[in-house]
FIVOKOL-374397 format. One record per residue: x, y, z of N, C-alpha, C in turn. Coordinates in steps of 0.05 Angstrom, whole numbers, plus 32768, in hexadecimal, padded with zeros to 4 digits. Example, Ala and Ser with C-alpha at 12.3 -4.5 7.8 and 13.67 -1.06 7.14 Angstrom:
REM FIVOKOL-374397
81087F8E809C80F67FA6809C81087FBE809C 81017FD3808E81117FEB808F81028001809D 
This chain:
REM FIVOKOL-374397
7D387E597F377D497E5E7F207D607E4B7F20 7D657E3F7F087D7C7E2E7F047D967E407F06 7DAA7E367F147DC27E467F177DD07E4B7EFD 7DCC7E397EE97DD87E3D7ECF7DCA7E537EBF 7DB37E5C7EC97DA47E717EBB7DA67E8C7EC9 7DB97E8E7EDB7DBD7EA87EE97DC67EBD7ED5 7DBB7ED57ED67DC27EEA7EC37DE17EF07EC4 7DEC7EF67EAD7E0A7EFA7EAB7E147F107EBE 7E057F257EC17E0F7F3B7ED27E117F327EF0 7DFF7F207EF87E007F157F137E187F027F16 7E1D7EF27F017E357EE17F027E4F7EF17F03 7E507F077EF57E687F177EF67E6C7F227F12 7E577F2A7F1F7E5A7F347F3B7E637F1D7F4D 7E587F057F4A7E607EEF7F5A7E7D7EE87F56 7E867EE97F3D7EA27EE17F367EB67EF37F43 7EAF7F0C7F497EC17F1F7F557EC97F167F71 7EB97F057F7E7EBE7EFC7F997ECA7EE07F9B 7ED07ED47F847EDB7EB97F837EFA7EBA7F81 7F077EA87F8F7F257EA77F8D7F2C7E987F74 7F467E967F6F7F507E8A7F567F487E6D7F53 7F497E5D7F687F427E417F677F257E3D7F60 7F147E4E7F6D7EF77E4B7F677EF17E547F4A 7EFE7E687F417EFA7E717F257F027E5C7F11 7F197E4E7F167F217E3A7F037F0D7E237F00 7EFE7E1E7F167EE97E097F157ED07E147F08 7ECA7E2E7F0D7EB27E397F027EB37E3B7EE4 7ECA7E427ED97ECB7E467EBC7EC87E2B7EAD 7ECA7E157EBB7EC77DFA7EAF7EAB7DF07EB1 7E997E007EBD7E7E7DF77EC17E6E7DF47EA7 7E6F7E097E987E607E097E7E7E6C7E207E6D 7E637E217E547E6E7E357E417E677E527E49 7E4E7E557E537E467E707E5B7E567E7B7E72 7E5A7E697E867E6A7E717E9E7E887E767E95 7E917E667E837EAC7E697E797EB07E847E6C 7E9C7E8C7E5C7E9E7EA67E4E7E9D7EBD7E61 7E8D7EBB7E767E897ED17E897EA07ED37E9D 7EAA7EBC7EA67EBE7EBD7EBC7EDB7EBB7EB4 7EE07EB47E9B7EFC7EB37E927F0A7ECE7E94 7EFD7EE47E8C7F0B7EFE7E907F117F047EAD 7F017EFB7EBF7F067EFF7EDB7F1D7EED7EE5 7F1E7ED57EDA7F337EC27EE27F4F7ECC7EDA 7F507ED97EC37F6A7EE27EB97F6E7F007EBE 7F5D7F0C7ECE7F607F297ED37F7A7F2F7EE2 7F837F1C7EF37F9C7F207F027FAE7F097EFC 7FC77F107EF67FDC7EFB7EF07FF27F007F04 7FF77EEC7F16800C7EEF7F2A801B7ED57F2E 802E7ED57F4180407EBE7F4480317EA67F50 80197EA97F5A800A7E927F637FFC7E837F4D 7FF87E917F377FE97E857F207FFB7E857F08 80047E6E7EFF80167E6B7EE880087E5D7ED1 7FF97E6B7EC17FEB7E5E7EAB7FFF7E577E96 7FF77E457E8480097E3D7E6E800C7E547E5B 80217E527E4A80267E677E36800E7E6A7E24 80017E547E1C7FEA7E557E0A7FD37E637E17 7FCD7E5C7E307FB77E697E3E7FBC7E877E41 7FD47E8E7E487FDB7EAA7E4B7FD97EB97E31 7FE17EAC7E1B7FDF7EB97E017FC27EBF7DF9 7FB07EAC7E007F947EAF7DF97F867EC47E0A 7F8F7EC87E227F807ED97E357F907EF17E3E 7FA67EF77E317FB77F0E7E3A7FA77F287E3A 7F947F2B7E287F857F447E277F727F477E3E 7F6E7F317E4E7F5D7F337E657F6C7F3D7E7E 7F867F3B7E7D7F967F417E957F977F5F7E9B 7F8E7F667EB37F8E7F827EBC7FA47F877ED0 7FAB7F737EE07FBF7F767EF57FD47F607EF3 7FED7F687EF080037F547EEC80167F587F03 801B7F427F12802E7F427F2980447F2E7F23 805C7F387F1D80727F267F1780887F297F2C 808C7F147F3C80A07F137F5180B67EFF7F48 80CD7F097F4080E17EF87F3480EB7EE37F47 80EB7EE87F6180F57ED57F7480E27EBE7F79 80C97EC17F7080B57EAC7F7380AC7EA07F58 80AE7EAF7F4380A47EA67F2A80B47E8F7F1F 80A77E7C7F1380B57E657F0880C47E6B7EEE 80B97E7D7EDE80C57E837EC580CC7EA17EC4 80E17EA87EB580E87EC57EB380D27ED47EA3 80D07EED7EA880BC7EFD7E9B80BE7EFD7E7D 80D77EFC7E7380DB7EFD7E5680D27EE37E48 80CD7ECD7E5880C47EB47E4C80A77EB57E44 80987EC87E4E807B7ECA7E4780797EDB7E2E 807B7ECE7E18807B7EDD7DFE80617EEB7DF8 804B7EE27E0680317EEE7E01802C7F077E11 803E7F0E7E24803A7F257E3580367F3F7E26 80437F437E0F803D7F5C7E00801F7F5F7DF9 80107F497DFA7FF47F4B7DF57FE47F567E0C 7FF17F5A7E237FE47F657E3B7FE47F847E38 7FD17F8E7E297FD07FAA7E237FBA7FB97E33 7FAD7FAA7E457F987FB67E557F9F7FB77E72 7FB97FB77E787FC17FB77E947FBA7FD07EA2 7FB17FCD7EBB7FAC7FE47ECD7FBF7FE57EE4 7FCA7FCD7EEB7FDD7FCB7F017FF47FB97EFA 800D7FC17F0180257FB27EFA80387FB27F12 803E7F9B7F1C80507F987F3480677F867F2C 807F7F917F2B80977F837F2180AC7F837F36 80B87F6B7F3B80CE7F687F4E80E47F587F41 80FC7F637F4281137F557F3581297F517F49 81337F387F4A81497F327F5D81637F307F4D 81787F267F5B81937F267F4E81957F127F37 81827EFF7F3681837EEB7F2181757EF37F07 81697F0A7F07815A7F127EEF816C7F1B7ED9 81647F167EC181737F1E7EA981687F397E9F 81787F467E8F816F7F607E8381577F5C7E70 81557F447E65813D7F3E7E5481237F427E63 81247F3B7E7D810C7F3E7E8D81057F5C7E91 81197F6C7E9481157F897E97810B7F957E7D 81157F8B7E67810B7F957E4D80EE7F8E7E4A 80E77F757E5280CA7F6D7E5080B97F7F7E61 80C37F867E7980B47F997E8A80B07FB47E7D 80C57FBE7E7080C37FD77E6280AE7FD67E4C 80AE7FC07E3D809A7FBD7E28807E7FBE7E33 807A7FB17E49805F7FB27E5680577FCE7E5D 806A7FDD7E6980647FF87E71805E800A7E59 806D80057E43806A80157E2B804F80107E1E 80457FF67E1F802D7FEF7E1180147FF87E20 80167FFA7E3A7FFE80007E4A7FFD801D7E52 7FEF802C7E417FEC80497E457FD780517E59 7FC8803D7E647FB480427E787FBB80377E93 7FD580317E977FDE80267EB07FD880397EC7 7FCC802E7EDC7FC5803F7EF37FD8803A7F0B 7FE380227F0D7FF4801B7F24800D800D7F1A 802480177F23803E800B7F1B805080097F33 805B7FF17F38806F7FED7F4D80877FDE7F40 809F7FE97F4480B77FDD7F3A80CA7FD97F52 80D27FC07F5880E37FBA7F6E80FD7FAD7F64 81137FBC7F65812C7FB27F5B813E7FAA7F72 81417F907F7781507F867F8E816E7F8A7F8A 81777F887F7181947F897F6C819A7F9E7F57 81977FB77F5F819B7FCD7F4D81B97FD07F45 81BE7FD67F2C81D97FDC7F2381D77FF27F0E 81EC80017F0881EB80177EF581E1800F7EDA 81E67FF67ED281DD7FEE7EB781BE7FEB7EB5 81B17FE97ECD81947FE87ECD818780047ECB 819780197ECF818D80347ED0817C803B7EB7 818780337EA0817A803B7E87815F802F7E84 815B80167E8E814180097E8C812C80187E9B 8132801F7EB4811D802C7EC4811A804A7EBD 812F80567EB2812B80717EA8811880717E91 811B805D7E7F8108805B7E6980EC80547E72 80EB80437E8780D0803C7E9180C280557E9C 80D080667EAB80C3807E7EB580BB80917E9F 80CB80937E8A80C580A67E7580AD809D7E64 80A780837E65809080787E55807880717E67 807980797E80806280737E92804980807E88 803380737E8E8019807E7E87801580997E96 800B80AC7E87800680C67E947FEC80C77EA4 7FE080AF7EA77FC980AD7EB97FCF809D7ED2 7FEA80987ED67FF280887EED7FEA80947F07 7FDF80847F197FD5808D7F337FE680847F4A 7FF2806C7F48800380617F5E801E80597F52 803480627F5E804E805C7F55806080557F6C 806D803E7F6B807F80347F80809A802D7F73 80AF803A7F7C80CA80347F7280DB802C7F89 80E380127F8980F380077F9F810E7FFE7F95 812480097FA0813E80007F988148800C7F7E 813A801F7F738142802B7F59814E80477F5F 8167804A7F59817580637F5F817180777F47 815F80887F4B8158809B7F36816B80B37F35 817080BC7F1E818180D47F1A816F80ED7F1B 817B81047F19816C811D7F188159811D7EFF 816381137EE9815381127ED1813B81007ED4 813F80E97EE2812980D77EE7811480E47EF9 811E80F47F0D810C81027F1F80FA81167F0F 810581227EFB80F681347EEA80E081257EDA 80E7810C7ED280D380FB7EC580BD80F57ED8 80C580F07EF180B180EA7F06809E81027F09 80A8811A7F07809781317F0B808281337EF5 808881287EDD8074812A7EC8805B81197ECE 805E81077EE1804780F67EE9803781037F00 804181197F0A803681267F228018812C7F21 800D81357F0A7FF1813D7F097FDD81277F11 7FE5810E7F0C7FD180F87F117FD980E67F29 7FF280E87F327FFB80D67F487FEB80DA7F61 7FE280C37F6D7FD480C47F877FE480B77F9D 7FF680A47F95800780977FA9802380957F9D 8037809C7FAD8053809B7FA48064808F7FBA 8074807A7FB48086806E7FC680A2806E7FB9 80B680787FC780D280777FBE80E2806B7FD5 80EE80547FCF80FE80467FE3811A80407FD8 812E80487FE8814A80457FDF814E80507FC3 814280687FBF814080717FA38150808A7F9C 814280A07F9A814E80B87F8E816880C07F9D 817D80C47F8E819780CC7F9A819F80E87F90 819180F47F7E8197810E7F74817F81207F75 817881297F8E8160813A7F91816681567F88 817F81607F8B8185817C7F86817E81837F69 816F81997F66816881A27F4C815081937F40 8146817F7F4E8130816F7F43811581777F4E 811381777F6880F9817D7F7580F981987F83 810B81A97F7B810E81C37F8980FD81D97F7C 80EF81D27F6680DF81E77F5880C281E87F61 80BC81DC7F7980A181DB7F84808C81D17F71 809081B97F66807C81AD7F54806281A77F62 804C81A77F54803281A27F5F802B81847F5D 802281787F728017815D7F727FFA815F7F7C 7FE881677F6C7FCD816E7F757FBD81577F81 7FC3813E7F787FB281277F807FC181157F93 7FDA811A7F997FE981077FAA7FDD81057FC6 7FD680EC7FCD7FCA80E77FE77FDD80D87FFA 7FF080C87FEF800180B77FFF801E80BA7FF5 803080C08008804C80C38001805D80B38015 806E80A2800A807F8091801B809C80948011 80AD80A1802280C980A5801C80DA8094802F 80E88080802480F8806E80348115806E8029 8127807980398143807B80308145808A8016 8135809E8012813680AE7FFA814C80C47FFB 815680C98013816E80D98018816D80F5800D 815981068013815C8122800F816E812F8024 817B8144801D818F815080308189816D8037 8178817B802981728196802F8154819B8031 814C81AF803F812F81B58042812381BC8027 813281C98015812781D17FFB811F81B87FEB 812C81A27FEF8126818A7FDF810C817D7FE7 810081857FFD80E6817A800580D0818F8004 80D681A77FF980C181BB7FF780AA81B27FE6 80AF81A07FD3809A81977FC1808481887FD0 808B817C7FE88077816E7FF7806181818000 8068819A8005805481AD800D804181B47FF7 804881AC7FDE803781B27FC78024819A7FC2 801E818B7FD7800B81757FD57FF3817B7FE6 7FE0818A7FDC7FCA81947FED7FB8817E7FF8 7FB881677FEA7FA681517FF37FB5813A8000 7FCD813F80097FDD812980167FD081208030 7FCB810680327FBE80FB804A7FD080E88059 7FE480DC804C7FF580C88059801280CD8052 802280D38067803E80D98063804F80C68074 806180B78066807280A48074808F80AB806E 809F80AC808380BA80B6808180CC80A38091 80DF8096808480EF80828092810B80818087 811D807680988139807380908146805E80A1 8157804D80958165803980A48183803C809F 818B8052809381A78054808A81B7806B8097 81AA807F80A081B9809780A981B1809F80C5 81C480A880D581BF80B380EF81C980D080F0 81D180DB80D981DB80F680D981C4810A80D8 81CA812480D581B5813880D681A9813F80BB 81AE813080A681A48137808B81868136808A 817A81218096815D812080968151813680A7 815E813C80BD8154815180CF8153816C80C0 8168817280B18168818B80A28153818B808D 81508175807E813C81738068812081758073 811C816A808B81018168809780F8818280A4 810B819480A9810581AB80BA80EE81BD80B1 80EA81BF809680D681D0808C80BA81C5808C 80B781AA808F809C819E808D808B81A580A5 809781A980BD808781AE80D5807B81CA80D5 808481DC80C3807A81F780C2806281FA80AF 805C81E480A1804681E5808D802C81DC809B 801681E680917FFC81DF809C7FF181C7808D 7FF081B080997FE78197808B7FC981938093 7FB8819D80827F9B819D80887F8E81818084 7F99817280717F8C8158806A7F9C81408073 7FB48144807E7FC5812E80867FB8811E809D 7FB5810480997FA780F380AC7FBA80DD80B7 7FD080D880AA7FE280C380B37FFF80CB80B0 800F80C780C5802B80CE80C5803A80B680D1 805080AE80C38061809980CC807E80A380CA 808D80A280E080A980A980E080B8809280EC 80C9808580DC80D6806C80E480F4806E80E0 8102806080F2811F805C80EE8131807380F7 8149807280EC815E808580F5815C809F80E6 814680AD80E9814280C680DB815080DE80E8 815A80DA8101816880EF8110815681088115 813C81048114812A811B811A8128811E8138 8127813681428125813A815F8108813E8168 8105813F818280EB8141818E80DC815A8185 80EA8170818380DD8189817B80D28188815E 80E1817C814B80D8817A813080C08168812D 80C08152813B80A88140813A8090814E8146 8094815D815C807E816C8168807381818155 8085818E8146807C81A38133806A8196811D 8073817F81148063817280FF804881698109 8048815D8121802E8154812D801C816B8132 80278182813B801781998140800C81A78127 801981A28111801181AF80F87FFA81A080EA 7FF2818980F57FDC817A80EA7FC2817F80FA 7FAC817C80EC7F92818380F97F84816C8107 7F84815480FB7F75813E81077F81812380FD 7F97811B81097FA5810381017F9580EA810A 7F9580D580F97F8880BC81007F9C80A68105 7FB480A880F97FC8809480FC7FE480A18100 7FF280978114800D80A2811A8020808A8120 8037808A8112804B8076811780668083811D 8070807E8135808A808A813D809B80728146 80B1806D813880C18056813E80DF805C813C 80EE80578152810A805A815181148076814F 8105808A8158810D80A68156810680B4816F 810B80CE8171810780DE818980E980E2818D 80E080DE81A780C580E481AE80C480EA81CC 80C4810481D280C4810C81EE80AB811C81F4 80AC812D82088093813A82118088814F81FD 8099815B81ED808F816E81D9807E815F81C4 8088814881BB8079813881A8805F812E81B4 8060812481CD8048811A81DA8033813081DD 803C814881E4802A815E81E8801C816581CD 802B816481B78020816A819D800D81538194 8013813A819C8002812481947FE7812481A3 7FE7813081BB7FCE813081CB7FB7813D81BC 7FBC815081AB7FA6815D819D7F98814B818A 7FA4813481847F99812181717F8D8108817F 7F8D810881997F8380F081A87F6680EA81A1 7F5680FE819C7F3980F981977F3480ED817B 7F4880EF81697F4580E4814D7F5780CC8147 7F6B80C781587F7E80B181537F7080968152 7F768087813D7F6C806C813A7F828057813A 7F9A805F81317FB1804C812F7FC9805A813A 7FD8804D814C7FF180588155800680428158 801D8047814C80348034814E804B8044815C 805480398172806580488184807A8034818F 80928033818180A6801F818780C2802A8188 80D2801F819A80EF8023819B80F680418199 80E8805281A780EE806E81A780FF807481C0 8119807B81BD812B807B81D48124808F81EA 811780A681E3811080BA81F780F480B78202 80E580A481F880C980A0820280C98094821E 80B28097822B80AF808C8246809B80758245 809E80618256808E804982558070804F8259 806A8062826A804D80678271803E80738259 804C807D8245803F808A822E802C80788220 8033805E821D8022804B820F80078048821E 8008804882397FF0804682497FE080608245 7FED807682437FE08090823F7FCF80918226 7FDA808582107FCB808381F77FB0807481FB 7FB2805D82097F9A804D820E7F85805B821F 7F8F806D82307F7C807B82427F7080948236 7F7B809D821F7F7280B782147F6780B681F8 7F68809F81EA7F61809E81CE7F48808C81CA 7F30809781CB7F18808781C97F13807981AF 7F1F808381997F1A8077817E7F3080648176 7F43805F81877F5A804E81817F5180328179 7F5A802881627F54800D81597F6C7FFB8158 7F84800781557F9D7FF781537FB380068162 7FC27FF781737FD8800281817FEF7FEE8182 80077FF7817980207FE8817C80327FF8818E 803B7FEC81A4804E7FFA81B580607FE681C2 80777FF081CD808B7FDD81D880817FD081F1 807C7FE0820580767FD5822080607FE5822D 804F7FD7823D803D7FE4824F80447FDB826B 80507FED827C80577FE48297803E7FDF82A8 803D7FC782B380247FBF82C180207FCF82DB 80357FDB82E680317FEB82FF8020800382F9 801E800B82DF800C802182D87FEE801982D8 7FE97FFF82D97FCE7FF482D87FC47FED82F4 7FD47FF083087FCD7FE683237FCE7FFC8338 7FBF7FF7834D7FC0800983647FC67FF7837C 7FE07FF383827FE87FE2839880037FEC83A2 800B7FE383B980247FEC83C5803C7FE483B4 803C7FCB83AB80527FC2839A80537FD18380 803B7FD68374803A7FE4835A80448001835E 803C800D83748044802983798062802B837C 806E8018838A808B8018838E809980148373 808F80028363809B7FFD8349809880168337 808180238339807C803B8328808F80518331 80928055834B80A4806A835580C18065834D 80C9804C834D80E48045834480E8804D8327 80D48046831680D5804D82FA80D4806B82F6 80C38079830680C18096830480DB80A4830B 80E9809A8320810380A68328811780A38311 8116808C83048128808882ED8122809B82D6 8108809E82D0810080B082BB810580CD82C2 810380D482DC810980F082E4812680F682DF 813880E382E4815480E882DF815980EB82C1 814C80DB82B1814E80DE8294814480F9828B 812E810282968123811C828F813681338296 8143813182AD8156814682B5816E814782A2 8177812F829A818D812E82878184813A826C 816C813482648162813E824B815F815D824C 815581678262815281848265816D81928265 818181868271819C8192827181A781938254 81A2817D824581AB817C8229819D81918219 81828195821D817381A9820F817D81C58216 818581CA822F818F81E3823781AA81E98229 81BB81D5822781D481D8821A81D081DF81FC 81BA81D581F081B581DA81D481A381F281CF 819E820281E4818E821A81E18170821681E0 8166820081EB814981FB81EB813B820D81FE 8120820E81FB810F821E820C810A820E8226 811B8212823A811982028252810082078262 80F68220826280DE8226827180C682168267 80C38214824C80AD8205824080B181E78245 80CA81DE824380CF81C1824780CA81B98264 80D281CA827780CD81C5829380B081C38299 80A081D4828C808381D38290807781B98286 808181AF826F8078819682648080817F8276 8099817F827F80A3816982908092816882AA 808C817F82B6807C818082CE8060817582C9 8054817E82B38039817682AC8037815782A8 8049814D82988048813082928051811F82A9 8060812A82BB8067811B82D4804D811782E4 803B812B82E58022812782F38010811382E5 8010811382CA800180FF82BC800C80E382C1 802680E182C0803380C782C4802C80BB82E0 802B80CD82F4802580C4830F800880BC8314 7FF780C483027FDA80BD83067FCF80AA82F0 7FE080A182DE7FD6809282C77FCB807782D0 7FD4806C82E77FCB805282F07FAE805282FA 7FA3806A82FD7F87806C83077F73806F82F0 7F7D807182D87F6B807682C17F63805D82B2 7F4A805B82AA7F418043829A7F498047827C 7F488031826E7F4C803282517F32803A8244 7F34804E82327F1C805882247F1A804E8208 7F2E804081FE7F2F803781E27F1E801E81DE 7F04802081E27EF3800881E17EEF7FFD81C5 7EF8800B81B07EF6800281947F107FF4818C 7F237FEF819D7F3D7FE481967F397FC8818B 7F467FC381747F447FA981677F5F7F9A8167 7F757FA981687F907F9C81677FA17FA9817D 7FAB7F99818F7FBC7FA381A47FD67F9381A3 7FEC7FA1819E80077F94819D80197FA181B1 801D7F9481C8802E7F9F81DD80367F8A81F0 804E7F8D81FB80587F7A820F80527F86822A 80447F77823B803E7F80825680567F798269 80617F8D827680797F8A828680717F8582A3 80747F6C82AD806D7F6582C880877F5D82D7 808B7F6882EF80A27F6082FF80A37F428303 80BA7F36830280BD7F19830380B17F0D831C 80B37F1B833380A97F10834C808C7F198352 807E7F25833F80637F2F8344804F7F188346 803B7F1C835580267F07835880117F088342 7FFE7EF683447FEA7EF5832F7FD77F0D832E 7FD77F1D83437FC67F3583427FCF7F49832D 7FE97F4783267FF37F5983107FE77F4F82F5 7FE67F3582F17FDA7F2A82D97FBC7F3282D8 7FAF7F3082EF7F927F3682F07F8D7F5382E9 7F9F7F6582F07F9C7F8182EA7F9C7F8582CB 7FAE7F7782BD7FAE7F7982A07F947F6D8294 7F8C7F56829E7F747F4A82947F5B7F5C8297 7F5A7F6A82AE7F437F7B82B27F427F92829E 7F597F9D82977F597FB282827F537FA78267 7F5F7F8F82617F5A7F8382477F3D7F7B8243 7F2F7F7482597F137F6B82577F007F81824D 7F097F9A824E7EF87FB082457EFA7FB38226 7F0D7FA682197F117FA981FC7F027F9381EE 7EE87F9581EE7ED67F8081E37ED77F7E81C5 7EE37F9281B77EE57F91819A7F007F858191 7F117F7D81A37F2C7F74819D7F2C7F5B818B 7F3C7F5C81767F3E7F4581637F5A7F388164 7F6E7F4981697F8A7F3F816A7F977F488183 7FA17F3581937FAF7F3B81AC7FCB7F3081AA 7FDF7F4281A77FFB7F3A81A4800A7F4581BC 80157F3481CC80217F3D81E5803F7F3881E5 804B7F3981CE80687F3681CC80747F4B81B9 80897F5981C280977F6B81B180AE7F5C81A5 80AE7F5A818A80C17F49817C80DE7F528180 80E27F6C818380FD7F76818481087F7881A0 80F87F7F81B381017F8381CF81017F6A81E0 80EB7F5B81DE80E87F4481EF80E17F4D820C 80E07F39821E80D97F3F823A80F37F498248 80F37F618253810B7F6C826081137F5B8278 812C7F5D827F81377F4E829681297F5782AF 81237F4382C081167F4982D980F87F4B82D7 80ED7F4482C080D07F4482BC80C77F2982B1 80AD7F2582B080A27F0C82A6808B7F138293 80807EFE8286806A7F028273804F7EFE8281 803B7F09827580207F05827E80197EE7827C 800E7EDC829180077EBF82917FEA7EBB8289 7FE67EAE82727FCB7EAA82687FC07E8F8272 7FB87E90828B7FAB7E7882977F967E8182AB 7F847E7082B17F6E7E7682C37F777E7E82DF 7F8D7E7282E87F977E7983037F9F7E968305 7FA77EA282EE7FB07EBE82EF7F9A7ED282E7 7F827EC782E37F6B7ED982DD7F637EDA82C0 7F6A7EC682B07F637EC682947F457EC8828F 7F357EBF82A27F187EBF829F7F0D7EDB829C 7F1C7EF082A47F147F0B82A07F107F128283 7F1D7F0382717F1C7F0A82547F057EFC8246 7EF27EF282547EDA7EE682487ECB7EF88234 7ECB7F1382397EBC7F2582277EC97F27820B 7EE17F1E82077EEF7F2181ED7EE57F0D81D9 7ECC7F0E81D17EC17EF981C07EC97EFC81A3 7ED57F14819B7EDD7F18817F7EFA7F12817B 7F097F08818F7F257F03818C7F2B7EEE8177 7F3C7EF481647F437EE2814E7F607ED88150 7F727EE8815A7F8E7EE0815B7F9A7EE78177 7FA87ED381827FB57ED6819C7FD37ED08197 7FE37EE5819980007EE3819380117EEB81AB 80227ED981B480347EDF81CA804E7ECF81C7 805B7ED481B180747EC581AB80897ECA81C1 80997EB581C680B07EB881D880A97EB981F6 80907EB781FD80897EB9821980887E9D8226 808B7E9D8240808B7E84824E806F7E7F825A 80607E6D824F80457E68825880437E4D8266 80307E4C8277802B7E338286800D7E2C8284 80037E29826C7FE77E2282687FE37E05826E 7FCA7DFF82777FC27DE4827C7FA97DDE826B 7F9F7DC6826E7F887DBE825D7F707DD08262 7F6B7DD7827B7F537DE882807F567E048274 7F6F7E0E82737F737E2982677F6E7E288249 7F787E14823C7F747E12821F7F567E0E8219 7F497DFD82297F2D7DF882257F1C7E118229 7F247E21823C7F167E3B82417F197E4D8229 7F317E4F821E7F367E6182077F257E5981EF 7F247E3F81EA7F157E3581D37EF77E3981D7 7EEE7E3781F07ED17E3A81F57EC97E5781F5 7EDA7E6981FF7ED27E8582037ED77E9681EA 7EEA7E8E81DA7EF17E9E81C27EEB7E8F81A9 7ED27E8F81A07ECA7E7E818A7ED67E86816F 7EDF7E9F816D7EEB7EA981537F097EA58151 7F167E9A81667F337E9781667F3C7E848150 7F4E7E8E813F7F587E7D81297F767E7A812A 7F857E89813B7FA27E88813A7FAD7E8D8155 7FC07E7B815D7FCF7E7E81767FEC7E7B816E 7FFC7E8F817580197E8E816E80297E8F8187 80327E78819180447E7581A880447E5881AF 80527E5281C580507E3881D2803C7E3A81E9 802A7E2881EA80167E2981FF80217E22821A 80377E13821A80447E0B823380627E07822C 80747E11823E80907E0F8238809B7DF2823B 808C7DE0824780947DC48247808C7DB7822D 809F7DAA8221809C7D9F820680847D8C8204 80837D788216806E7D64821580537D718219 80517D83822D80387D908233802F7DA1821B 80427DAF820F803C7DC181F880307DB181E1 803D7D9A81DA80337D8A81C480177D7F81CA 80137D7881E47FF97D6D81EC7FE37D8281E9 7FE97D9B81F17FD57DB081EF7FD07DB881D2 7FE57DB881C27FE17DBE81A57FCF7DA98198 7FD47D90819F7FC37D7B81957FA67D7E819D 7FA27D8781B67F887D8C81C17F797DA281B1 7F887DB781AA7F7C7DCD819B7F747DC4817F 7F867DB581727F817DAC81577F697D998155 7F657D8A816A7F4E7D77816A7F347D86816F 7F347D9981827F1B7DA781897F137DBC8175 7F277DC981697F207DE081577F377DE38143 7F307DED812C7F447DF381177F517E0E811D 7F647E0E81307F737E2681377F907E228130 7F9B7E3481207FB77E3281187FC97E3A812F 7FDC7E2881357FEF7E2D814A800B7E2E813E 80197E45814180347E49813780467E4E814F 805B7E3D8151806D7E418167807F7E598162 80887E66817780997E7D817480B47E758168 80BF7E87815880D77E81814880F07E8B8155 80EE7E99816B81067EA6817781157E94818A 810D7E7A818C811A7E68819F81267E508190 81297E52817581347E3B816681507E348171 81547E1A8173816F7E11817A81747E0E8197 81627E1981A881667E1681C5815B7DFC81CF 81637DF481E7815B7DDA81F281417DDE8202 81317DC9820081197DC9821181227DC3822E 81137DCF824081187DCB825D80FE7DCD826B 80FA7DBB827F80E17DBB828D80E07DD182A3 80F67DDF82A780F67DF582BB80E77E0D82B0 80DF7E1F82C280D07E3682BA80E07E4A82A9 80FB7E4882AA810B7E5A829B81107E51827E 81067E398278810B7E2E825D80FC7E3D8248 81087E40823180FB7E4D821B80F47E398204 80FD7E20820780F67E0D81F3810B7E0781DE 81087DF181D0811B7DEA81BB81117DF281A0 81197DE5818C81117DED817180F37DED816E 80E97DFF815E80CC7E00815980C37DE8814A 80AA7DE18150809E7DCC814080997DD68124 809A7DC5811180967DCD80F5807A7DD780F2 80787DF080E8805E7DFB80E380557DF680C7 803E7E0080C080357DFD80A580467E0D8093 80507E01807D80617E0F806B80507E1E8057 805A7E368050804C7E45803C80507E388021 803C7E368012803E7E2B7FF7802F7E3C7FE3 803A7E3E7FCC802E7E4D7FB780187E3D7FAA 80027E4A7FA47FEC7E3C7F977FF17E3B7F79 7FED7E237F6F7FF17E207F527FD67E237F44 7FD47E357F327FBB7E397F237FB97E267F0C 7FA17E217F047F9D7E107EEC7FA57E1F7ED3 7FAB7E0F7EBF7FB67E1B7EA77FA17E2C7E98 7F8A7E227E947F767E307E847F5A7E2B7E8E 7F487E3D7E867F2C7E3A7E8E7F1D7E2A7E79 
């Protein structure tokens, strides 16, 4: 069959898998292809593709998804006079920075008003001011009553606006409010029904009483709840959150609690215990002690994703405990995995005992504080005793998460430890044959004082990782590596799918450039130097962290052709 005689329905299916550049070439092949693929070419209009005004006017009715980012777009939104012809929009993503004029906001309102079948709307206001309030209030009041996804970022809604939001409740499936509602009182306290809401993301939404979040309990199909704050450390979130842990969340599968929410260990434990089978849990920058861990244990058999970072009351061995108890785990982000928990040796035991003594003192201080606050000391003592036994035996347990695809953790090795400590890590990693991304650097914490990084070279046991044939990305920014030619050659030979390395292969400048050149010649692997050492001097000593990064590939926006 001649390719020019392919049935139109087959061509339409093929065109769905072509990117913008391929489509611009395909529509120029012949008249029949032009007629079939032009609607696909103009189905999405974003900041990567800037067609001429004439082309946009002719094909505005084909546009279903419009993405306008004012900080990237070459022309203001109001300059596209043909945009009112976009009456078949299903998705609209608008971002406005401080340089935007009110004419652009008016153009956005017109688009919202004209598209009564809009399914997805995102408005991101970087530079909100009271004079912009009327525009977004009007936008909410004219939203399509079939809207399924709504994201409001940086828009400070009033109580009246919140009531407008409630009118969209029957169809909403996803709702994100960031730096938004400031007048919850009297708005969401009437227990409105959100029958289809599946995903809820509240970021700095600032509720202050439990009654103002009662409406969340009226979301019977809620599956994903994200709760975060970067602005307050007082007890307002704690008060507002208190009622959620007493509700039975039968369909909730993902929970994320981030930032300075001031939630305590008991409240997080109550929420985790109220869920039936969580698949994803994110706990970052908040309380997480033994009550929370005990509640999370009931979900170990179903957990697939866990993010566990910068929790002040957490213990280092907990990250290892997740790897030993969660067979379905596919992604894990955690701060540190202490290597003494992976070893059975005299030095490792002494290091572990030292860490255990330190944690025991912290636990006693925590128990005293709980006693002063009227906590149930008998139950807490039982938990502390139980988890102390687990902590003392965790180094004898293998990792059971054989489906793990992404591991992000910094391995903490004593600075004077021998290569057998590196080999212990490699032996555990070698069991993760499905691993695709291995990131061994914590961007915020770095390597603690008195410790060193895992050495990725054959002398330290790198050959143990030969089974990781699916590895695509190797990331270890900020670490001090001493790779040689044979180490790089082994990596390229053993990991055929590797496409990205982010670090310096060797802390010596000349050696690093030499190894990078070797990689680029042998295989098309992208190498990005770590960015946390800019401005420092190169030094050939082992303590050197390097000078300025080599220039990496610069991101560039793709320019689309004007017309098909």
